[in-house]
Every structure is written in structure tokens, then in C-alpha cells.
N, CA and C of each residue as an Amber inpcrd file, in Angstrom:
protein
   405
  11.1510000  28.0930000  38.8240000  11.3440000  28.2360000  37.0150000
  11.3810000  27.1520000  36.3640000  11.7980000  25.6260000  36.5340000
  11.9180000  24.3840000  35.6840000  10.4070000  24.1560000  35.6530000
   9.4390000  24.3870000  36.4850000   8.2870000  23.9220000  36.2950000
   7.4550000  24.6010000  35.3160000   8.0570000  26.1880000  35.3600000
   7.1980000  26.9590000  34.3490000   7.9070000  26.7080000  32.8730000
   8.9620000  26.3490000  32.9060000   9.2390000  26.3340000  31.5560000
   9.2240000  24.9360000  30.6550000   8.5480000  24.0670000  31.5670000
   7.5460000  22.5430000  31.2430000   6.8810000  23.2210000  30.6830000
   5.8190000  23.8990000  31.4910000   4.3720000  24.3100000  30.7990000
   4.2120000  24.8430000  29.8720000   5.7120000  25.5950000  29.6340000
   5.4680000  26.3040000  28.1250000   6.1280000  25.6810000  26.8110000
   6.8350000  24.4300000  27.3390000   7.0710000  23.4260000  26.3850000
   5.9450000  22.2710000  25.8170000   5.3310000  22.0810000  26.9830000
   4.1520000  21.3740000  26.6590000   2.9500000  22.1580000  25.8270000
   3.1720000  23.3830000  26.2370000   2.1200000  24.2670000  25.4310000
   2.3520000  24.2750000  23.8310000   3.7010000  24.7810000  23.9160000
   4.2450000  24.6230000  22.4060000   4.2280000  23.3570000  21.8620000
   4.3430000  22.5100000  21.9540000   4.0710000  20.5170000  21.5830000
   2.6650000  20.7700000  21.1450000   1.7940000  21.2920000  22.1080000
   0.5890000  21.1570000  21.8490000  -0.0050000  21.5980000  20.4690000
   0.7960000  23.2130000  20.3210000   0.1940000  23.9110000  19.7680000
   0.8560000  23.6870000  18.2190000   1.7260000  23.0590000  17.9980000
   2.8740000  22.5100000  17.0820000   1.8350000  21.3260000  16.4030000
   1.6060000  20.5370000  17.3500000   0.8400000  19.2590000  16.4120000
  -0.6620000  19.4450000  16.2200000  -1.4470000  20.4910000  16.9480000
  -2.5210000  21.1140000  16.2990000  -2.4480000  21.2760000  14.9460000
  -1.4680000  22.4570000  14.7830000  -0.8530000  23.1580000  13.1960000
  -0.9060000  21.9520000  12.3050000   0.0620000  21.0330000  12.7820000
   0.0270000  19.9460000  11.7690000  -0.8790000  19.1050000  11.2110000
  -1.4550000  18.9990000  12.4580000  -2.8570000  18.0900000  12.0800000
  -3.9890000  18.5100000  11.1680000  -4.1620000  19.8370000  11.7570000
  -5.2790000  20.6930000  11.2520000  -5.2730000  20.3180000   9.5190000
  -4.5120000  20.3870000   8.5050000  -4.9660000  20.5690000   7.2090000
  -5.4610000  19.0520000   6.9360000  -5.0460000  18.3830000   7.7770000
  -5.0680000  16.7800000   7.4020000  -6.8120000  16.4640000   7.9030000
  -7.3920000  17.1120000   8.8950000  -8.7600000  17.1440000   9.3460000
  -9.5700000  17.8220000   8.4950000  -8.7010000  19.2350000   7.7950000
 -10.0610000  19.8410000   7.1080000 -10.3840000  19.4740000   5.6080000
  -9.3990000  18.5580000   5.1850000  -9.2740000  17.9260000   3.9310000
 -10.0810000  16.6770000   3.8940000 -10.2830000  16.0170000   4.7700000
 -11.5040000  15.1710000   5.0040000 -13.1160000  15.5580000   5.1480000
 -13.0880000  16.7660000   5.6580000 -14.2580000  17.3390000   5.4840000
 -14.9560000  17.9240000   4.3690000 -14.0120000  18.2090000   3.5570000
 -14.8350000  18.7880000   2.2120000 -15.0840000  17.8300000   1.3930000
 -14.3800000  16.4180000   1.4270000 -14.8960000  15.2530000   0.5560000
 -16.0220000  14.5940000   0.9440000 -16.8610000  14.4800000  -0.1240000
 -18.4900000  13.8670000  -0.4940000 -17.8280000  12.3850000  -0.3690000
 -18.1720000  11.7280000   0.8420000 -17.4390000  10.4210000   0.8400000
 -18.9650000   9.3140000   0.6630000 -18.6730000   8.1480000   0.0400000
 -19.7510000   7.4100000  -0.5000000 -18.8380000   6.2420000  -0.2250000
 -20.0450000   5.0060000   0.0610000 -19.3200000   3.7010000   0.3330000
 -19.6930000   3.0770000  -0.5250000 -19.3860000   2.6970000  -1.2070000
 -20.1550000   1.8220000  -2.0550000 -20.4460000   0.0990000  -1.8290000
 -19.5680000  -0.6040000  -1.0330000 -19.4240000  -1.2760000  -0.5170000
 -20.5870000  -1.7650000   0.3290000 -20.7510000  -0.7240000   1.2490000
 -21.9340000  -0.9650000   2.3690000 -23.3400000  -0.1430000   1.6560000
 -23.0290000   0.9040000   0.9840000 -24.3270000   1.1420000  -0.0500000
 -25.1890000   0.2990000  -0.7640000 -24.0000000  -0.5250000  -1.3720000
 -24.6400000  -1.5240000  -2.5970000 -25.3170000  -2.7030000  -1.8130000
 -24.8960000  -3.0710000  -0.4410000 -25.8010000  -4.2950000   0.2820000
 -27.1960000  -3.6520000   0.5550000 -27.7510000  -2.7090000   0.1170000
 -28.9040000  -2.3880000   0.0860000 -29.8740000  -2.6820000  -0.9550000
 -29.3820000  -2.8380000  -2.4170000 -29.6750000  -3.6380000  -3.6080000
 -30.0660000  -4.7890000  -3.3890000 -31.3620000  -5.4920000  -3.9640000
 -31.5850000  -6.5250000  -3.8110000 -32.0080000  -6.9590000  -5.2940000
 -31.3310000  -7.6930000  -5.8860000 -31.9840000  -8.2710000  -7.3330000
 -33.3810000  -8.5330000  -7.5300000 -34.1570000  -7.9600000  -8.1830000
 -35.6940000  -8.3910000  -8.0380000 -36.5460000  -7.6210000  -7.5050000
 -36.1580000  -6.9260000  -6.4210000 -36.9370000  -6.3660000  -5.6570000
 -37.0480000  -4.7080000  -5.4140000 -35.2630000  -4.3710000  -5.5660000
 -35.2370000  -3.0920000  -5.7310000 -35.7730000  -2.2560000  -6.8020000
 -36.1400000  -1.2000000  -6.8320000 -36.5730000  -0.0280000  -7.9540000
 -35.5140000   0.8090000  -8.2290000 -35.4580000   1.1590000  -9.4630000
 -34.7910000   2.2630000  -9.8260000 -34.3460000   3.5670000  -8.8530000
 -35.3290000   3.8560000  -8.3180000 -35.6140000   5.0250000  -7.8520000
 -34.9000000   4.7980000  -6.4360000 -35.0510000   3.6270000  -5.9760000
 -34.3430000   3.0020000  -4.8380000 -32.8390000   2.9030000  -4.7770000
 -32.2120000   2.5830000  -6.0180000 -30.9540000   2.3110000  -6.2190000
 -30.0160000   4.0470000  -6.2370000 -31.1570000   5.1350000  -6.7960000
 -31.0650000   6.1610000  -6.6300000 -30.7020000   6.6740000  -5.3500000
 -31.7570000   6.3820000  -4.4710000 -31.7420000   6.8790000  -3.1810000
 -30.6050000   6.3300000  -2.2300000 -30.0250000   4.8180000  -2.5320000
 -28.9540000   4.3380000  -1.8000000 -27.8570000   4.8910000  -2.3950000
 -27.4490000   4.9190000  -3.9040000 -26.1200000   5.3750000  -4.1690000
 -25.8040000   6.5270000  -5.0990000 -27.0430000   7.2540000  -5.2700000
 -26.7560000   8.1780000  -5.8700000 -27.1650000   8.3750000  -7.2490000
 -26.8150000   9.4200000  -8.3860000 -26.4640000   9.5280000  -9.6500000
 -25.8920000   8.6370000  -9.8330000 -25.3510000   7.5130000 -11.0460000
 -24.7020000   6.8440000 -11.4270000 -23.1420000   7.7470000 -12.0410000
 -22.1090000   7.1930000 -12.0100000 -21.0290000   7.6980000 -12.9230000
 -21.0750000   7.5550000 -14.0910000 -21.9050000   6.4900000 -14.5460000
 -22.1790000   6.1920000 -16.1490000 -23.4020000   5.3800000 -16.4320000
 -23.8490000   5.4410000 -17.4220000 -24.8720000   4.8990000 -17.7900000
 -24.8510000   4.2900000 -19.1430000 -24.9630000   3.1300000 -19.5610000
 -24.7860000   2.0140000 -20.6400000 -26.1200000   1.3520000 -21.0200000
 -26.2190000   1.9860000 -22.4590000 -27.4460000   0.8060000 -23.3760000
 -26.7950000  -0.3890000 -23.6090000 -28.0180000  -1.5130000 -23.3790000
 -27.4170000  -2.7790000 -24.0500000 -27.9880000  -3.1510000 -25.0180000
 -27.2420000  -3.9170000 -25.8220000 -28.1100000  -4.4350000 -27.0150000
 -29.4010000  -4.6830000 -27.1360000 -29.8930000  -5.4440000 -26.1530000
 -31.3530000  -6.0930000 -25.6750000 -32.2800000  -4.8320000 -25.5230000
 -31.9050000  -3.7310000 -24.8430000 -32.5550000  -2.6190000 -24.9640000
 -32.2490000  -1.9210000 -23.6470000 -32.0520000  -3.1810000 -22.8450000
 -31.7750000  -2.5910000 -21.1770000 -30.7330000  -1.5840000 -20.6920000
 -30.6620000  -1.1700000 -19.5920000 -29.7320000  -0.5500000 -19.2570000
 -28.7760000  -0.9080000 -18.0440000 -27.4880000  -0.1660000 -17.8990000
 -26.8450000  -0.6180000 -16.7120000 -26.3080000   0.4260000 -16.3440000
 -26.1740000   0.7170000 -15.0820000 -25.3920000   1.8480000 -14.3920000
 -24.2270000   1.2270000 -13.3630000 -23.1160000   2.3170000 -13.5490000
 -21.8530000   2.1710000 -13.0480000 -21.5540000   2.9830000 -11.8760000
 -21.1790000   2.5610000 -10.8810000 -20.7420000   3.4810000 -10.0110000
 -19.4270000   2.9910000  -9.6560000 -18.6930000   4.3020000  -9.5090000
 -17.2010000   3.4000000  -8.9420000 -16.7630000   4.7260000  -8.1380000
 -15.6030000   4.1590000  -7.3170000 -15.0910000   5.0070000  -6.3220000
 -13.2380000   4.5570000  -6.2100000 -12.6290000   5.8560000  -5.7510000
 -11.3360000   5.4900000  -6.1310000 -10.8840000   5.3490000  -4.6470000
  -9.9590000   4.5840000  -4.7670000  -9.1550000   4.4000000  -2.8240000
  -7.8130000   4.6990000  -3.4080000  -7.2530000   5.2540000  -2.3710000
  -6.0080000   5.6610000  -2.1940000  -5.0520000   5.1190000  -1.2200000
  -4.3060000   4.4940000  -0.8400000  -3.4170000   3.7580000   0.4140000
  -2.9320000   4.7600000   0.9480000  -2.7140000   4.6730000   2.2610000
  -2.5610000   6.0030000   3.4850000  -1.0510000   6.4210000   2.8730000
  -0.2590000   5.9160000   2.2730000   0.8410000   6.7130000   1.6100000
   0.4010000   7.7690000   0.4060000  -0.5670000   7.2580000   0.0720000
  -0.8150000   7.6960000  -1.3430000  -1.6490000   9.2820000  -0.6980000
  -2.2480000   9.6670000   0.2240000  -2.4260000  10.8130000   0.8980000
  -1.3160000  11.6100000   1.9270000  -0.3370000  11.2240000   1.3540000
   0.7060000  11.7240000   2.3600000   1.2220000  13.1510000   1.2030000
   1.2060000  14.1620000   2.1860000   1.3670000  15.0670000   1.3080000
   2.9460000  15.1550000   0.5000000   3.1290000  15.6330000  -0.6290000
   4.6340000  15.5590000  -1.3510000   4.7620000  14.1150000  -2.1720000
   4.7640000  13.2270000  -1.3500000   5.6980000  12.0870000  -1.9450000
   4.3070000  11.4280000  -2.3790000   2.8630000  11.4160000  -1.9430000
   1.8550000  10.8200000  -1.9760000   1.7180000  10.0360000  -3.7300000
   1.7750000  10.8660000  -4.6680000   1.3290000  10.7480000  -5.6120000
   2.6810000   9.8370000  -6.5610000   3.8880000   9.7670000  -5.5660000
   4.9240000   9.1600000  -6.1930000   4.7680000   7.6330000  -6.1860000
   4.4130000   7.6700000  -4.5450000   4.5300000   6.0770000  -3.9460000
   3.4600000   5.6730000  -3.6430000   2.0550000   6.7540000  -3.6060000
   0.8800000   5.8350000  -3.2510000   0.2560000   5.3900000  -4.3900000
  -0.8460000   4.0670000  -3.8860000  -1.4300000   3.2570000  -4.8380000
  -2.7580000   3.5490000  -4.8330000  -3.0810000   3.2100000  -6.2370000
  -4.7510000   3.7950000  -6.3300000  -5.5550000   2.1680000  -6.5210000
  -6.7800000   2.3550000  -6.2900000  -7.5970000   1.1810000  -6.7580000
  -8.8580000   1.5340000  -6.6870000  -9.8710000   0.7910000  -7.4040000
 -11.2150000   1.5700000  -8.0160000 -12.3000000   0.4210000  -7.5730000
 -13.2120000   0.8260000  -6.9600000 -14.2890000  -0.0980000  -6.5710000
 -15.3280000   0.1550000  -7.4750000 -15.6640000  -0.8370000  -8.0010000
 -16.6160000  -0.3490000  -9.2150000 -18.2770000  -1.4670000  -9.0390000
 -19.1710000  -0.6830000  -8.9090000 -20.3830000  -1.3660000  -8.9500000
 -21.4440000  -1.3390000 -10.3420000 -21.6570000  -2.3470000 -10.5810000
 -22.6780000  -2.4920000 -11.8480000 -24.3150000  -3.0290000 -11.5310000
 -24.9980000  -2.1790000 -11.8990000 -26.4670000  -2.7630000 -11.8940000
 -27.1320000  -2.7220000 -12.9080000 -27.5290000  -3.5250000 -13.3750000
 -28.4750000  -4.0830000 -14.6410000 -29.7960000  -4.0570000 -14.1700000
 -30.5080000  -3.3120000 -15.1450000 -31.9970000  -3.3000000 -15.0480000
 -32.6540000  -4.2540000 -15.9070000 -33.8950000  -4.3080000 -14.9570000
 -34.8380000  -5.3630000 -16.2080000 -36.2820000  -4.5150000 -16.3560000
 -36.3060000  -3.2020000 -17.0870000 -37.1650000  -2.1490000 -16.6550000
 -37.0440000  -1.3960000 -15.5800000 -37.9710000  -1.5270000 -14.8390000
 -37.6830000  -0.6560000 -13.3260000 -36.9930000  -1.1630000 -12.5660000
 -36.4850000  -2.9950000 -12.5570000 -36.3900000  -3.4040000 -11.4170000
 -34.6660000  -3.9110000 -11.6680000 -33.7530000  -4.0500000 -10.6040000
 -32.9510000  -4.7310000 -10.3520000 -33.1030000  -5.7570000 -11.0060000
 -32.1160000  -6.1040000 -12.0480000 -31.8400000  -7.7990000 -12.6490000
 -30.5970000  -8.3450000 -11.6550000 -29.4390000  -7.4930000 -11.2520000
 -28.5470000  -8.0450000 -11.1300000 -27.5070000  -7.1010000 -10.8060000
 -26.4230000  -7.3140000  -9.8310000 -25.7040000  -6.4240000  -9.1170000
 -23.9550000  -7.1630000  -9.1880000 -23.1770000  -6.3330000  -9.9590000
 -21.7520000  -6.5800000  -9.9920000 -20.9890000  -5.7640000  -9.3760000
 -20.0650000  -6.0800000  -8.5140000 -19.0370000  -5.4770000  -7.8630000
 -17.3840000  -6.2200000  -7.7850000 -16.4690000  -5.1510000  -8.3690000
 -15.3110000  -5.9000000  -8.5400000 -14.1480000  -4.2900000  -8.1540000
 -13.0920000  -4.8650000  -8.3330000 -12.2280000  -3.7870000  -7.4770000
 -10.9350000  -3.8740000  -9.1400000 -10.4360000  -2.7550000  -9.3230000
  -9.4290000  -2.5330000 -10.5030000  -7.9080000  -1.4540000  -9.8610000
  -7.0340000  -1.9410000 -10.6960000  -5.9070000  -1.4530000 -10.4380000
  -6.0050000  -0.1350000 -11.0630000  -5.5000000   1.0910000 -10.8950000
  -5.5410000   2.3740000 -11.5310000  -4.9460000   2.0990000 -13.0010000
  -3.6960000   1.0650000 -12.9540000  -3.8040000   0.5920000 -14.3040000
  -4.6370000   0.5570000 -15.2690000  -5.4170000  -0.3190000 -15.0800000
  -6.4730000  -1.1770000 -15.5240000  -7.8890000   0.1940000 -15.3880000
  -8.1050000   0.6370000 -14.8710000  -8.8200000   1.3010000 -14.6460000
  -8.6100000   2.8900000 -15.7580000  -7.5900000   3.0960000 -16.0570000
  -7.1320000   4.2700000 -16.7360000  -7.0430000   3.9980000 -18.3580000
  -7.2170000   2.3250000 -18.6510000  -7.2930000   1.7680000 -20.0090000
  -8.8850000   1.3800000 -20.2790000  -9.8290000   1.4120000 -19.3690000
 -11.1740000   1.0800000 -19.4250000 -11.7320000   2.3310000 -20.1940000
 -13.1830000   1.7910000 -20.3500000 -14.3880000   2.6140000 -20.9800000
 -14.5910000   3.5240000 -20.0280000 -14.4320000   3.7110000 -18.8910000
 -15.0410000   4.1260000 -17.8480000 -14.1950000   5.5020000 -17.8690000
 -12.6650000   5.2160000 -17.5130000 -11.8940000   6.5500000 -17.5320000
 -12.2140000   7.4980000 -18.6960000 -12.7220000   6.8430000 -19.9700000
 -12.4190000   7.5480000 -21.2920000 -13.7350000   8.6910000 -20.7380000
 -14.7750000   7.6540000 -20.6240000 -16.3490000   8.5440000 -20.3230000
 -15.9920000   9.7450000 -19.4470000 -15.0880000   9.5850000 -18.2290000
 -15.1610000  10.5440000 -17.0910000 -13.9810000  11.8280000 -17.7380000
 -13.3340000  11.2130000 -17.9840000 -11.9240000  12.3940000 -19.1750000
 -13.3400000  13.2450000 -20.2350000 -13.8640000  12.6180000 -21.1860000
 -15.1300000  13.6160000 -21.5800000 -15.9010000  14.6160000 -21.2470000
 -16.5700000  14.3400000 -19.9390000 -17.1010000  15.1750000 -18.8340000
 -16.6270000  16.4540000 -18.6250000
């Protein structure tokens, strides 16, 4: 009888753990994941063309015209700490940062690439956050 009870206990614990972990695993499957840091390493100033940038990074999150007539594209990705992904308490205690890539074009060629990170507060005050709210 003791051995049968142990198997029931193990089965119950396994089912309970599966049910607890399932929502977290399905949440990851729905997100479109972009890895800016690794994808931008495929872009080389002076040799990479606009179409190649689109192939590597996708559509830009924002496009700007410069005074000299050139353009630059901006890509950004929101990063959340592990605590930020925790249900119920994540919004209160989790921290967000943003990885931002700026690709400057000279005609059809990439002229330069810039990469930086921003705190959530700085990002929300930036022109990027305003352009996202307008969409």
C-alpha cells in the first residue's frame, strides 16, 4: 500500500508542475523574437545594402530623414528582467531596458551603425516612444 501511495504522490506532483510551467512556456511561443545584438553583427558599413539590412533585421521600427537628405533607420527591442516576467509582481518590481540600433545610409549602402541601451525612463522620454504611441 505504501508503494502505491508513493506513485500517486509522484504522479500528482508531476501533473501539478506541468500545469504550473505550461503557461510560461506557451507565452514564449507566441512572441516574435528578434535578437538585435547578434543580427546587427551581420551588417558591415560600406558593403551592406538596404535590402540586406531588411533581410537581416526586418522592417525598421522608425525611419528618419536627415538634414543632408540621407536617412537612418532605428530598430529597438525591449528587454525585461526575469523578475519583470513574473506574473502579478513583474510590472511593479521588474525593470525594462531597450537595446537600440541606428543604421545610417549613404544612398543604398550602410554608412554607419550605432548601438546603445536605454533605461525605460529615458526611452519613454525619447522621440522613439512618441513615434510608437502615434502608430
